[in-house]
N, C-alpha and C positions, 0 to 999 in steps of 0.2 A: 237355618237362615237368620238366626238371631231371635226369631219369634216362634217358629214352628220346628218340630222335629219330623224328619222324613224317614220312613222305613221302606226298603225296597228289597226284592228278592224274587222268590217263586211261590206265590200264594194267591188264593182267591178271596179270602175273607180276613178280617182283622178284628180284634177285640176280645172280650171275655168269652169263656165257654160255660155251658150249662153243666148240670151235675152228671150228664152222660159224656161230657168232654166235647160236645159239639159247639162250634163257634156261634155266638149270638150277635156279633158285631156286623157292620155293614159289609157289602160286597166291596172288594178292593182288589183289582186285578194287578198284582205284582208290585203295587206301590200304594202307600197310605201316609196320611199326615196326622201328627199328634199336636194339639194346641195347648196341651197341659192338662186338659180334662177329658177330652174325647178324641176318638179316632174318626177320620173322614177319608173318603177316597179322593183320588185325583181324576175325576171324570171316569172314562171307561178304562183307564190304565193303559197297559201295553199288552199286545198280543200278536199272534200271527194270523194273517188273513186266511180264511177257509181252513181253519185248524183241523188237523187230522188227529183224532183222539189217540193219545198215547205217544204222539210224536212231536207235540208242540207245547210250549208253555209261555213263550214271549217274555221270558225272565229278564230282570234288570240286574246287571252285574256291577254297575258303578254309578255313582251320583256325584255331581259337582254343583256349586252355586257361585255366581259372580256378583251377588248383592242385588241382582234384579231378577234373574231367571234361575230356575232349577233345571239342571241338565241330567238326562238319563242316557245310559248306554247299555246295550244288551242284545239278546237274541230275539228281537221283535222286528216286524216290518210295518206295524200299525200302532199309533199312539192316539188314544181318544178317537176322533173322527178323521184323522189325517193319515196318509201314508208316510211312514217315517222309518226308513231302513237303518236299523242299528242304533240310531241316535234321535233324540227328540228333546224339546225344551218346554217347560211349563211356565206360563206367564202369570199364574195366580188364579186363572179361571179356565184356561183351555190349553191343550197341547198344540204345539206348533212344530212344523218341519224345520230341519236344519239342512237346507239345500237338498241335494239328492241322497243324503245319508252316506253311510259307510257300509259297503257290502262285501260279498255279492248278495243278491236277493235270495230269499228262502225258496226252497223248491217244494211245490205241492203241499203247502200247508204245514210244513215241518219247521222246527226251530231253525232260525238263521244260523248257517254254518260259519265258523270263523268270525264270530261277531266281535265288535269292540268290547273289551272286558275291563279296561282301565281308563280312568278319566280324572282330571284335576283342572283347577283354575289357577294360573300362575300369576295373577294380578293384572294381566292384560288379555290373555287368550284362554279359551278352553282347549285342552289338549286331550286327545283320545288315542289309546293304543289297543292293539288286539291282533287278530289274525286276518283282518280284512285286506283286500287287494285293490279295491277301487272305490270311487265316489261317483255314482251315476255313470259308470262306464269309463271314467277318467282314472288312470293309474294312480293308486294311493296305497303305498305299501306299509302296513302295520302301524304307522305313526302319522298323525295329522293334527293340525290346529285350526280352530274356528275363529275367524276374525270378526264375526258378527254378521257376515253375509254369505261366506263361502268357506269350504274346507281347503286348506293349503297343505301341500306336501312339504316335508323337510328335505332340503337339498342335501344329498349324500347322507341320508339317514341310515338307520339300521338295515342291514342286508345279510342274508344267509347264503353263503356260497354252496351249501350242500342242499339235499332234498329238493332239487329242482328250483332252488331260489326261494322256497316257501319260508316266509319270515313271520315272526310273531313277537308281540310285546306283551309280557305278562303283568308287569307292574310299573308304576310311575311314582316319582317323588320329586318334590321341589323344596328348596331350602329357603324360599321367601326372598332370595336375592336374584342372582342371574343364572343359577345352576339348575338344570333339569337332569334327573337321573332316570335311566331307562334300563330295564332288564328283560330278557326274553330269549327267543330262539333265533339268534343271529351271531355272526362272527366278524362282521366288518361294519365300521362307521366311518364317516368322513371320506368316503370313496375308496380309500386304500388302507385305513388304519385297522389292523387286526386286533380283535378284542376277544381274549379267551373267556369262555363261559357266558357270553352274551351280556356284558355289563359295560355301560358307557355313560359318559356325562357330556351334556351340551352346556358350555359356559356362556351361552348367549350368542356366541359367534362360531366357535369351533367345536367339533366333536373330539372327544378324548377317550381313549381306552382306559377302563378301570382295571382291566386284565387281572381279574381275580380268579385263581384256578381251583377254588375249593367247591366244586360241584355247582348245582343249579340254584340260582336265587329266585325265589317265588314271591317275595314281598319286600317292600322297602318303606322307610319312613324317615323324615328329617325332624330332628328336635333341635331347633335353632340351626346352627351350622354343622351339627353332628349328623352323620348319615349312618343309618342302621339297616342291616340286611338280614333277611330270614329265609330259610329254605333247607336244602339238603346238605348244607355244609357242616363242618366240624362244630359240634355243640349247638347247631341249628340257628344260632343267632350271632351276628358279629357287628362290630363297629368299624366302619371303613375310615382309614386315616390317610389315604393317598394310594398311589399306584401300587397294587399288590401288597398293601400293608393293612392288616386287620388285627383287632383284639376281640376277645370274647367277654362281653360285660359280665362281671361277677361269675364267670365260669359258664355262662349261657345256660342251655337246657341239655345237659349231658344225658347219655344213656343211663337209665336209672332203674334199679330193681327189675331187671329183665323186661323193661317196657321201652320201646323206642318212642322218643318224644318227637312231635312234629309241630311246626309253626305254620299257621294258616295265614295270619294277617299281622301287620305292624301298623301302629298309629302313633303319631306324635301329638300329644295334647298338652299345651302349656310347656312346662319344663320336663315332662315325664314321657317315657316311652311305654306304650302298652303293647303286650304281646298276647295274641290269641291263637289257640290251637288245641292240640291234644297232648297234654303233658301233666305230670303230677308233682313236678318240682322245678325250681329255678335256682341256679347256682347250687349251693348246698342246703337250700331251704326246702324242706319237704312240705307236702300238704298245700302246695300252690297249684290248684287244679284249673287248667284251661285258660286262665286269665292271670297275667303277671304284670307288675309295674316295676320299671327300672327308673329310679330317681337320680341316676348318675353315680350312685355309690353302693346301692343295695337293692335286692329284689324283695318285693312284698306281693301278697296276693290280695284279691278282693273277696274277703270272707273265705268260705270254703270252696268258692268257684263251682265248677261243674266238670264231671268226667265225660260229658257229652261234647258236642261241637259248638264252638263259638266262632263266628266269622267276622263280626263287625262291632265297633264301639264308637260312641260319639258323646261329646260334651254338650249339654243343653241346659241353660238356666242353672249353671253351677252344679248340675247333676250329671252322672255318667249313665249312659244307656248301652246295653249290649244286646246283640242279636245273633241268632244262629239256629241250630236245630237241637233243641233241648226241651225237656219237660220238667227238669229239676235243676235248680241252681241255688247255691247258698243254703242248701238243705230244705228249700221250699219248693212246692209244686208251682212252677211258672213255665209257661209255654212260649218258647222261641224268642221272646223279647223281655228284658228285665231292666229295672232301674236300681242303681246302687245308692244306698243311703248311708254313707260313712258317718254322717253327723248324728245319726240316731241309733247308734249302737247302745243297747239297753244296759249292758253291764259296765264296760269301761273302754277306754282307749289308752294306749301306752306310747309315750314319747321319750326317748327313741324306742322303737320296737325291736331294734337289733343293734348290738354293739359288742365291743371286745370282751373276750372271756376274762380279761384281767379285772373287770368290775371296778368298784370304787368311784363310780360316776353317778350323778343323779338321774333317776328315771321318774317321769311324771305319769301318774296313773289317773285317768279321767273317767268319770262315770256318775252314777246317781246312787244314793243310799249306800255309800261305801262304808261310812262310819260316822260316829259323832265325837271324834277325838278319842275314841275308846278302843282302838285296835289292841287285841290281846295276842294275836299271832299272825304272822305273815310268812308266806313261802314264795320263792322266786325261782321258777323252773325246778321246783323240788328242794331248793336250798332254804334253810331257815334264815330269816332276816332278824338280826338282833333289834329289839325295839328301839335301841339307841340310834340305829341307822335310819330310822324314819324321821326325816327332817321336818315334815309337816303333814297334818292330816285333817281333812274336812269331809263333809258329806259328799262333795263332788270331786275332790282331788286329794291324792296322796303323793307326796314326794319322798322317795326312798333312795338310799345309797345302795346300788346294785352289788350283790356279793360277787366275789371272784369264784371261778370254777376251773377245773381241769378236765371235766368230762361231760358237761351238760351242753346241749345244743338248743333245741326248741322245747319250750315248756310253758306250763300254765302259771298264772299269778293268782294267788289265793290270799284273801283278806278275811280274817275273823275279827268281828267287832261285837261288843256287848249289845249295841243297839240294833244292829241289822244282821247279825249272824254271819254266815259265810257267803262271800262273793268270789266267784271263780271266772277267770277268762282263760279258756284253753288256747294253746298255741299263741300266747300273747307276746312272748319275747324270744328272741333268737340270740344266742351267744355266737359270736363270730371268731373264727380261727384262721390263721394264715395257712397257706398251702405250700408244699415244697415238692417239686419234681426235678429229677435229674434227666435232662434230655441228652441222649447219646449222640454220637457223631452222625447218625442217620436221622436225628430229629425226633425220635420216638422216646417215650418215657422209659426209664430203667426202674423196674419194680424194686421196692425195698428188699434188701437181703437176697436178691436173686443171684443166680450163678452168672459168672462172666461169660459173655458171648461176643464173637467177633463182629456180628452185624451192627451192634450199637457202640462198638469201640471200647467196651470194658475189658475185652480180651484182646491183647495186642498181637496175638499170634507169635510167630518165631522171628527173632532178629539176631544178628550177629553180636557176639560178645564184644563189648567195648564201643558199640554204636548206640544211638539214641533214636527213639521213635515217639513223637509227640501226638497226642490226641486232644482235640478241643471239644468239650462238652459244655452244657449250661445248667446252672441251678436256677430254676424259675419259681416264683411265688404266684401260684394260680389261685390264691385265696383273696378275700375281700379286705384284709388288713395286713399291716406290715409284718414280715417274718423276722423273728429274732433268732440269731444263732449264738448259742452260749459257749460252745466249745467244739473244736475240731481236732480229731486225733487219727492216727493211722496205726492199725494193728496187723500183726501177721509176720511170719518169719521172713517174708520177702519184701518188707516195707522199704528196706534200704535201696532196693532196685527201682523205686519210683519216686518222683517228685510231684507235688501238687502246688498249684498256684494258690495264693492267699484267698481265703473265702471271707467275705465281709461279715461284720457283726449283725447286719440286717439287710433285708431286701424289701423294697416297697411292693405293695400289692400290684400285680400285673407286670412287675419288672423281673429282670434276670441278672445273674452274674456269671461271667465266663469262668469256666474251670478248665485250666490247662493241665493235663496229666502227661508226664513224660516217663517212659520206660527206658532205663539205662543200666542194663546188667553189666556186671564186671566179671562174672564167672558163669559157667554153663549150668543150666538147670531151669526148673519151672518156679516162678516166683508169684506169690499171691499176697495181696494186701487188702485190708478193709478200711474204707474211709468212713469214719464214725463221726456223725454230726449231731450234736445235742442242740435241740431247737424247741420251738413252742407250737409246732403243729399239733392238732388234736391227737394224731397217732402217737406222738412222742409224750406229750404231757399227761394224756389219759392213761397210758400204759407205763409211764415212767421209763421209757426206753429211748435211746437215740435212733436216728435213721442210719442205716448201714448200707453202703454200696461197695460191691466187691470188684476187684480188678485182678487181672492175671496176665502174665507174659512169660514166654519161654525163650531161652537163648541157646545158641549153638556156637560151636567153635569149628574152625576149619584149618587144615594144614597149610593151604595156600589160598590166596585170594583170586588168582588169575593165572592164565597160562596161554600158550600159543594156539593159534587157529588150527594148527595141524593136530592138536590133541596128543594123545599118547602118554601124557603125564599122569601121575597118581594124585588123587584128592581124598583126604580123610576128613569126615565130619562126625562130630560127637554132639549129642544133646541130652542124653540120659533117659530118654523115654520113647524111642522109635517103636519097638516091638520086633516081631519076626519079619525081617525085611525080605521081600520077594522081588522087588524091582526098584530101580531108580531112574527117574526121567529128568533130563536136564534140557531146559529150553524147549520142551515138547518132544524131545527125542529120547527114546528109551535106550539106555546104555547096553541092555541085554545082559543075560545071566553070566555070559562068559567074561564080561568086563567088570562084574562085581568081584573084586579081588578077594575081599574078606568082609565079614560083617558080624555084628553082635546085636544084642537088644538095644544098645544105646550108641552104636557107631557103625560106620561102614567105610570101606576104601574102594574107590572105583578107578578104572582107567578111563580117562576122558575121551569121548569121541571127537572127531574133527568137526569144525564149524565153518560155514561159508561166510560168516560176517562177525565183526567184533561186537562187543557190548556185554552188558550184564545178563545173566541167565538165572531164572528161578529153578529150584530143584524140588521135585516132588518125590517123597520117599513112600513107597507102597509096601504095606505089610499084610500079613494074613490074619493078624489078630488085633490090630490097633488102628485100622483105617489108613488114611494117607496123611502125611505131614508135609505142609507147604513151607518151604524155606525161601523167602523172597530174596532175590539178588545174591544168592549164595556163591555164585562163581561168575567170573568175568573172562570172556575171551579177549585177549589183548589184540590191538591192531597189528597188521602185518608190518614188519620192518622194511625200511628201504635204505640202500646205500646211495647217498646223494649229497652233494654239497651245493649250497646256495650262494650266489654272488649277486651283487647289486646290478639291477637292470634299469630300464627307463621307468618313468612315472606310470602308475597304473593302480587298479583296484585290488586290494589285498583282503583275504579272509580275516575275520576277527575271531581268534581262537578256532574252535571247530565249527563255529557258526551256530545258527538258529534254525530249527527244523521246518519252519513255515513262515508265512507272511509277517513282516514287521510293519506296523502302521505308525509308530511314534518313536522318536529318539529324544533324550534329554540329558544334557551334561550338567552334573552337580558336583563340584569339587573334583575328587579323584574318581568318581563313579560316572559311568555312562549307563543310563537306563533305557531299556527297550520294551515296547509294548506292542501287542499284535494278536494274532490268532495262531499261536504255536504251543507245542507241548514239551519241547526239549531245547535246551541251550547247553552247548558243549557236551551233548549226549546225555545229560541228566535232566530229570523232570523239572520243568519250570513252566507253570501254567499261565501262559499269555503275558507274563511280565518277568523281566530278569535284569540283573545289573552286571556290568563289566568293570573289573578293577584294574585293568591293564594287563592282566595275566590270564584270568579265567572268568567265565560266566557263572553266576550264582542265582538260584531262585529267590524270590521274595516271599518267604513263608509258604502258605498254601497256594499262593498266587490267586488268580481270579478265574471264574468258571466260564467266561466267554470273552469275546473280542474286546481288547483294549485299544481305543482309537486315539487317545491323547494323554499326555503327561504334563504335570506342572509341579513346581516346588516353591514353598514359601520361606525357605531357609531352615525350616525345621522338619516339615512333613512333605512327603511325596504324595501327589494326588493323581488319580487315574479316572478317566471317563471312558465310557463305552457301552456295550450291551450286556455286561455281566450282571448277575443278581446275587452272588455270594462268593465268599472266600472260605473254603472249608465248609463249616456249618454257620459261619457268620453272615447274616443277610446284609447285602450291599446293593442297593438298587441304582445302578448306572454311574454312581460316583463313589470312590473309596479313598481312604487315607491310610498311608503306610507310615508307621512311627519308628520303623527300624526293626520291629519285632512282629507286629500284628497289623492286619488290615481291619479298619473299622469304618462304620458309616459316618458320613459327614452330615451332622444334624439328625433330628428325629423324624423328619419327613422324607418321603420317597418321591423321586421324579416319576412322572407317568409315562415316559418314553425315553428312548436312548439319548445319551450324551455323546456328541461328536467331537467336542473340543473343550478342554479346560485350560485356563490361562491365569497366571498370577501377576498382579501389578498393583501398586498403590495400596498395599496391605489388604487387598481384596482378591478373593478367588472368584473368577468368572466361569460360567458354564454355558455352553450353547449346544443346540441339537434339534431333535424333533419333538421335544417335550413341550407341553403347554401349561403344566402346573407342577408345583412341588407341594405335596400334601394338598391342603385346601387353598393354597395360594396360587392365583393365576399369574403366570409369568411370561407366557407366549414366546417360547423358543430361546430365551436367554434369561439368566438369573445371576445374582451375585451373593456371595457368602461373606459376612462380616466377622466371622469367627463364632457367631452365636446363632444366626438365622439366615435362611435363604429369603431373598426378596426380589420383587420385580424391578426392572429397569425401564421406567416410563411405561409406554404402551407395549414395549417389546416389539414384535413384528406380527403383521396380520396373517401371514401364511408363509409356508416354505420351511426353511431349515437353516440353521447357523452352522457353518463348517470351519471357519477360520477366525483367528484373533491376533492382533498385535497391538503395540503401545508405543507412543512417541515420547513418553515421559510426562505427558499431560493428558492426552486423550486416548481412549480405547477405540480401535478400529475393528469392525466386524464384517465378515464376508459370508456369503451363502447363496441361497436361492430365493430369498424374500424380495418383495418389491415395495413394501410400505411399512411404516410405523404409525399407526393411527391414520390420520389424514395426510401425513407427510410421505411423499414418494422418495424411497431410498432403494434404488435398483441394485440389489445384490451386494452393496457395500454401504456402510454407514459409520458415523463417528459419534461416540458417546462423550459428551463434555463433562460428565459427572452429574449432570442434572437433566439433560435432554439429548434427544437424538437429532443429528443434522445429516444432510445428505452430502455427497461429494459430487457436485454437479449433477448431471443426469445419470450418473452411475455407469454400470457395466451391462452389456447386452445379454449375458448369460451367466451361468454359475461361477462364483468365485470360491475356489477351494483352498487358496493359500494367500496369506498376507505377510509382508515383512517390511519393517521400517529401518532405513539407514540414511543418516546424514541428511535429513530434511526431505527425503523422498520415500513415498509409500509405494511398494511394489505389490501388484495384485496378479495372481495366477489362477487359471481355471480352464473353462472350456468355452470361452467367449471369443468373438472375432472383432468386436469393436468396444471402445470405452470412451464415454463422453462424445460419441458420434465419430470418433477417430478410429481408423483401422488399427487394431492392436491384436496381433495374432497370439492369443493365449497368455500374453504377458503385457501388462500396462503399468505406467508410472503416473503417480499423482504428486504434483509439486506444491499442493496447497490450494491451487485455484484451477488447474488445468490437467487433463489427462493427455498423455503422449505415449507413443509406442517405443520400442527399442530399435528404431531407425532401420536396421538391416533385417527386419523381420524377426519373429520369435520362434519358439519351438512349434513344430507342426504336430500338435497333440496336447492333451490336457496336462496342466502343470499343477502338482500337488504340494510342492515344498520349495522353500527358498532358504538360502543362507548367504552371508556376505563376510569375507575375511579381511575387508579393508582395501582390497585390490579388485577382486572379482565378485560378481553376483553369481551364485550357483543356483541352478533350477533343476528339479527332479520331477518326473511324471511319467506319462505314457506317450512318448513321441519317438520318432525315428530319425528326425533331423531338426536342426535349429538354424534359422536364417538360411544362409547359403551352404552351411556345413552339413553334408549328408552322412557324416559318420557319428553324429551325436545321438547315441541310442539311449534314450530314457534319462540322460543326465548331460548337462552342458554348462559352460561357463561364459558369462557376459563380461567383457573387459571394459565396457562403456562405449565401444565402437563396433564390436562384432562378437558373434557367438563362435566358440571353439568347442571341439569335442574333447572329452576326457578319456583318453585311450579309446577302447572300443565300446565303452559304456557297459550296459547290462542286457541280458537276454529277456528281461521282463521289467515291469514298471517299478519306479522309485516313489515311495510314499512319504519318506521323511529324510531330512538332511540335518546334520548337527555338527558344530565345531566343538571338538573336545581335545583339550591339551595340545593345541596347535595342529590337529589333524581334522580333515573333513570326513565325516562318516555318512553313509547312506544306508537306508533301510527300505525294504520292499519285498516284492514277490519273486525276486531274481534268484538264480542258482549258479550262474556263471558270468564271468566277464571275459569274453573271448574264449580261450581254452582253459582258463583258470577257474576252479571251483570257488565260489563266494556265496555262502549259504545265508541269504536273506539280510545280512548286514556286512558292510565292507568299509574299509578306510582307503583314502587316496594317499599314496606315498610311493616311495621307491620300490619297485617290484623286485622280487627275488627270482633269479634265473637258476635253473638246475644245471649242474655240470658234474663232471666226474668226482665221485666222493672219495677216491683213493689217492692220497698224496704221499710220496710220488707214486705214479702208476707203473713204474718199472724200476728195476735195479739188478745188480749183479747176482748171478746164481750162487755166489759165495755167501750171501746173506750177511747178517750182523748189523744192519742199519735200520733206523726207525721208519715205520710206515704208519701214517695217520688215516684212519677210516672214518669218514663223516656219514651221518645218516639220521634217520628217524626211527624210534622204537627199536633200537639195536638191543637193548637190555634194560634192566631196572637200575643200572648203575653199579651193580656188584655181581650179577649172576651170569656174565659172559664167560663161558668155560672153554671155548675153542674157537680159533680163527685159523683159516688156511688161505694162503696166497698161491693161486695156481696149483692147488693140491698139496702144497708143502706147508706143514704146520708152522705157525708163528708163535712167538712168545709174547703174552699179553703183559704190558707194562703199566697201563692205566685204562680206565673205562668210565663212561657215563652213559646216559640214555641216548645221547646223540653222537658220541665219539669214542672210538677205542684206538689206543696207540699200541703197536706191536713191534717186535724186532723180527725182521725177516729171517727165515730159516735157510739152510743150505738146500738148494734145489738139485734134483737128480738130473734135470735137463733144462735147457732154455725153452722159452715159448710163452704164448699168451694163454691165460687161464682165468677161471672164476675166482672171485673173492667171497668167502663164506664166513659168516659170523653166527655163532650159536649161543643162545642164552636159554636158561631154564624157563624164564617167563614168556619170552616172545618167540621161542623156537629158532629156526634157521633162517637167516636173511642172506640172500644170494644176489650178487651183482655179476652177471655173465661177462666174460672177456674183459675184466677190469684191471688185471695186473700182468705185466710181462717180466719174466726173468730173462736177463741178458747174459750171454756167454760167448767166448770166442769159439770159432770152429776151425778145424785143421783138415784139409783135403790134399792128398798127394795125387797128381794126375800124371799119367804115363805119356809116352811119345805120341799116342793117339788121342791125348787129351781126356781120356776116360779116367774116372776116379778109381784109384787103387785102394781096395779095402785093406785095413790093417791086418797083417798076418796072412794075406792072400799068397798063393803059390806063384812063383815066377812064371811070366807069360811072354812069348814072342810078340803077342798082339799089343801089349801096352809098354813093351820095351824093358820089362824087368828081367827078361831072359835074353841074353846076348848070343849072337851067332858064334860058332867056333872060330877061334882065333889062334894063329901060330904062336908058339912060345916066343916071347921077346917082342911081339907086336902088341899094339893097343887098339881097343875099340871103345868109343865114347857115345853115350846116349844122354839126351837132354830131357829132364822131367821138370815138373813144377810143383810148388807148394802154394795153397790158396787159403785165405782166412774167410770162410763162409759163415761166420758167426755174427754176433751183434756187438762185440767189443774187441779191443786189440788183442792180437795173439802174441804171446810171449813164448819164444822157444828157448828153453833153458839150456838144452844140450842136444847135440846130434852125435850119435856114436855109431860106428860101423863095426859089426862083429864079423871078422874075416879071418878064419883060421889059416887060410892059405896065403894070406897077405897079398892078394892079387887085385883087389878092388880099392878104388879111392873115389871120394866125392868132393865137390866144391860148390859154394854159392848159396847154402841154406842160411837165411837171415836170422838175426836174434829176435826181431819183432816184425810183426806184419799187421798193418791196419785193416779195418773191416773192409772186406771185398777185394783186398789187394792180392796180386799174384807175383810170385818170385820163382824164376827158373834156377835149377841147379843141375849139375852134371854128375854122371856116374861113369868112371873109366875102368875098363877091364884090361889088365896086362898080365897074361899068364906067364909063368916061368917054367912050366913043365906041362907035359901032356896029361890030360885028365879033366874031370868035371870039378868045377869049383863053385861054392855057394858062400853068400854073405848076407847079413841082415842089417838094414839101416834102422836105428832106434832114435826117434825124435821125442824128447821130453818137452811138454808144453803145459799151458794153463787152461786148456779147454776141459769141459766136464768129462 
């Protein structure tokens, strides 16, 4: 308290012990006071009423002082002469209650369960945390503050959704400003904010998740604005830099010499952090036992410390006191509480006590009786110091130039003088070295010289010859001083198959450099390379060896890249090291032994099975002696072809390429590129993690993409920015905002947002971000922030609560929409304007959520889920003219509006609605002409999240999959639709062939591999071909009729269009007197009139028959001949030509000249098949 030191815990007496080890000081129940000379108790201390022996102790777990009162918290229900459940205050002479206390009450004289165990004074209130649930029967969950007269609950404070709602607070810290830090057993704060690992910050107004996922935090401390965390996380101690961003000061307390280190408590005293616990080293400094000090740059111990338990430390009258459970500390017999006398070290002190191995800097050695200017010898960590390097020497001080070293770490300083002999200070100086770790693609360290493995990305596995595979790793400096890299080389027979990005000449302590490694084989085989880095880590300079990291990759070749869905084609793969092949699996389907046509140690040929769907397939080669080999994307089943022709139709929504596999949330046009962001994994069938670009022909991924939802996109003329819920790209950490430079994604600034970003927007040389976040690093920003190219900063007061969802700009002012209702004391209901220096409202604002904003020619359009704006009915869309809100006169869309665009004529709105104004056909997208809403074809089957104008076209993105009966996968453009029609031109022709036929379609072949085309079963000659068209010369048909068109290619198999081509031909039918058809060559018959009745010689008999063209083109009769040996028959009336369907009669006359039977044959030559 500035005068006295208080010690509290679990004890009955305090003071010195006698020779038998028994305490001789006064009784002191769990708390005592030290005035600088003697210990005294604080009345009767704290205890449990009607204590049951062995079950109670009334312990004190935490103390706080507000300048007037001393406050205690712990497992008691009685303090001095008053009932005090869990908490009490000491006024200098007596204990006083603090309201009803914090409980529940103890049961049957046993220690209070779930007592308050953490306490601090924040400058205005005493704050207590623990496992308590009430204050005198009033609900009070785990965290409470004392206002001088009563305990107050924190609105929407920590809460645990598990374990029946049981919530606890283990530790508290305060930065002296407005921030309270809380850690414990909870997973929600602020009512609905999820916080992983029970770690949260209250910034004076709002709760914020610190969402740190590295195990349990058991202790915290603030040193100025720096927040330190201790517990079961990596290296046991960390410095928190913002949402999910930590570093480990000086390496923390790593696992060391087979002993697990633990941290019990953290304390910030002045500019130093003190760490108490069970450990024997800090960073790379050994011999720091139980108590360590971090001064911001290095770790030091307090003497030899103790290997027993230290729980508490305090500064009093410029001295440090430590308390715990020990009987030896600093090599001396001291029981449970000790004082540190750094100024009274008898031999010497060393400044600095740790520095670079390079030496050649001055070190000051302080002490008594060091020399009388007569030093004869001096050693520094075992290194001889030339006498000429001693700059000055007196009885109390020696200044020496530190020697350099390549292998010393911690050592003694020895001074030999004529006058005083030898003075030695053990463990007096520490030489510091940089560290170097290579973190693999999985974020784990790669051991020096270790074999390549796929799990960390040093083994690239198998890839196809002629392709590339990039891996991103990191070189980190986990040491306390800058790392120097002298030389980088690659060795190994396979080095030409790899490229490595440039490695810098140095890396600062705690920093890292990205290492991009690309495997790009040009021939089949296994390739190995060693990356050799000469550097100044202790490992390298002490052993005079570089650091070596090994990489490996294997390539394979294939005879074909893809084939038809029907399978049946042969695939040969070689890679030089398969083994004895027993089976091949493609896309999870075993080809079976009968379909392994042939194989060897390094190759195989299989007949491919059929597949039900198109796309890439992985192949797994199973062997009896070499395990399984995984060949990613080794074969592709091509899409099924179609014979079809597209013609222009009415305006409608068209697919963009093959589309995107899932929801699109953002679209942005930049030059020739259209960017899409959302929650998808594929674009045009290839991997594109949540972000992709369209170049007018095809979709492409943007590097590794982003690992979670992209909600918004912006561009500053150089870089693309994304905002969302993502946390990384590949192994590169990106917390909610990322920047794409055309090659890689990087973080924007060094600080992280503490929650998701819903919108990014660029204007006036500034990048703006809005969302659910309330801070960037340690900067409070309250849901909106701006980036000036160097730093993120707040924009006035930001917003008091809610969320920022939309932004637009009028050339001068920024407009913001969302769910917020105020900025400081200013009411800004869901929409606000930033003038560059301050927030202003837009009248009384909008009645509910604003999800979209757009500015056009003096008018601000707002869309969302509201029904009124400025007190005026405005159904989901409203207009602001600078002073007044109005609606869109004929009513708006009936459902939420998420996106706007304007093309100079119409305003377009997208969202989740089924009609707009009076138009009942506007499904999720509509156009406003200025007087009324119109539908845009049949709209979409699901919501529209984004609209964008790109190169004269309107694009829409969302969760839709169809527009009417047309497939449009998550992104579509508005334009002239393409209707399907017959793909065979012409679709009929003469049976004689010899004329061209053009067959249009999709995936007919690869442009060169169509080998066979038939029209109605008749082979056609191929004259030209592409993937979408083949031109053939029709062959001569055997008969007329309607038939299928078939196109066969090696890559895509057979494509068939049923009943697509008709061969035309004339037909010739001769009908008898009974009008029945007479077959060619049939015997003469009385029935059909081809056999005539007997006739007297010299007389004549005549029958009338007919000839009919029953074909599909004109019949030409070249010649009609009568074979009549007896010369008794004649005919007349057979025409030379006969049109389709025409009938012509002819006569046959029989005039016998003698008695007997006579026969003749009528032969008609014609052009029918």
